[in-house]
N, C-alpha and C positions, 0 to 999 in steps of 0.2 A: 580277536585282538590278543596279543601276547603282552602280559603285564610283567615288567621286570623291576625289581627293587635293587638298587645299587647304593653302596656306601663306600666312599673313599675319603681319605683324610689328608691328602697331600697332592701337590702338583703332578708328580710322576704318576700317581694313581688316576688322576683326572685325565691325563694324556692316554693312559692305557684304556681307561673306560670309554673314552671318546672313540678310540680305534676299534674297540670291541663293538660298540653300538653301530659304527659305520659298517662293520662286517655283518652284524645282525640285520641291519636295514636292507642289505642286499638279498637276504634270504627270507625275511618276514615282512609282509606288506603293511601290517597294522601293528605298530609297536608303541607301547606306553611305558615310559620310564620315570621312576621317581625315587627320591632318596637324598643322600648327601653327596654333593659333588661341587665342582668348581666351574669356572668359565667355559672350559672346553665341553664339559657334559651339558651345561646349560645351552650351548649352541647346538647341541644334538636334540634339543627339545625335551630335555629332562626337567621334570618338575622338582625343583630344589626345596626340600622340606626344611633343611638347615644348611647354612653355608659351610663349605668344606673347612674354612679357616677355624671353625669351632673345634675341629678335631686335631688341628695342626699344633701338637704340643711336643716339646723335646725335653728329654731329661726328667728325672724323678721329681725334682722340686716343682717344675712347671705342671706336671701331671697332678701332683699332690695339691698344689694351689688351686687347680681347676677340677678336682675330683668330683665335687657335688654337681657342678655344671655338666660334666661329661656323663655322669651317672643319670642325670635327669634327661639328657638328650637320648641316651640309649634306652631308657624306660619308655620315653615317648615314641621312639621308633618301633620298639617291640609292640607296644599297644597299637600303633597305627597299622603295622603290617599284619598283626593278628586279626584286627577288625577289617582290614582291606587286603586280604592275602594276594601277593603277587604269584604269578605262575612259577617264577623262579627268583631267588635272591642271590645276588653276586656281591660278595665282599671283596673289595680290591685292596690288597695289602692291609695295613693297619691291623695286624693280627690281634693285638691286645684288646682292641675294641670290637672287631668283627667276629672273632671266634665265639665270644660269649653270645653275641647277637644271633649268629648262625645256629648255635646249639639250641637256643630257645625256639627259633623259627622252624628248625628241622623237627624238633619234638612235636610241633603243632602240625606237621605234615607238609610244610613248605619245602620244596627242593632247594638245596643250597649249594653254591659253588664258591670256592675261594680262589681268586685270581692272584697269582704271585705267591708261590710257596714261601712260608716262613723259612728262615735259614736253619732248618733243623740239622742240616749236614755240617754246619759250622759250630753251632752251639744250641743248647736246649733241645736235644733229641727227644727228651721226655715229652715234649709238646705234641709229638705224633699221636699219642693216645687222645689228647684233647681234639686234635684235628679230625681224627677218625670218628669221634662222637659228634662233631659239629657239622661236617660237610658231606655232601653226596659225591662231590668231585673236586679235586684240586687241579688247577691249570698251572703247569710248570713252565717257567721261562727257560730253564736249562735242561739239556737232555739227561744229565747224570741224576737229576732228581727223581726221574721215573723209577730207577732201580731201588732207591731208598723207599719210596712209597709202596712199590710192589712187594718189598720184603715184609712190610707191615700190613699188607692187604688193604691199602687205602686206594680207592678208585682215583686215578689221575690221568692226565693227558698232557703230553708235551706240546705246547703251542708255539714255542720259540719266543725270542725277545724281539719286540718290534723295532728297536734301534738297530738290530743287526741288518735289517733291510736298507738302512741308510749308509752303511759302510761300503766302501769300494771293495770289490772282490780282489783287486790288485792294489797292494799298498804303494803309495808314492814314496819310494825310497829316497829320492833326492830331497823331497820336502822334509822327511823325517831327519835326515842327516843334517840339514841346515837349521833345525830347531834346536 
């Protein structure tokens, strides 16, 4: 059995996680998943330790108002995963929450993956050092992110953006002109 810990904090991460689990299920016969997720991950038989909505915070004031609750959840997750180590932990997006968690788990010998690179190319490039300390692998949605991580010797893999598969290869010019 492959045990996977996952934490995501928003609907887009829930969608990405569900897609990832669908692909893993094609390759691994016996998969156990637990952590923080939403409805889509729950439908993939993930054991939800905390509802995803607990992490869905926007803006400094909302984070500040829920700081102690978020800290308590993170501490409980760390304790849980250290006492029941998964074979791999995957943090999906939510870098402010997940990178701290990933760093603690990695120091304990648990392999960590971060799915959806933080936008280090747009802002906070200094975050790369923290990423390098926290994860064994970054899964990139965009091909240009590979060069950035390679420059800093951070193991990474371009996996593409799942929404790209839903776009038509040939744009509907008439539709676009009429909008």
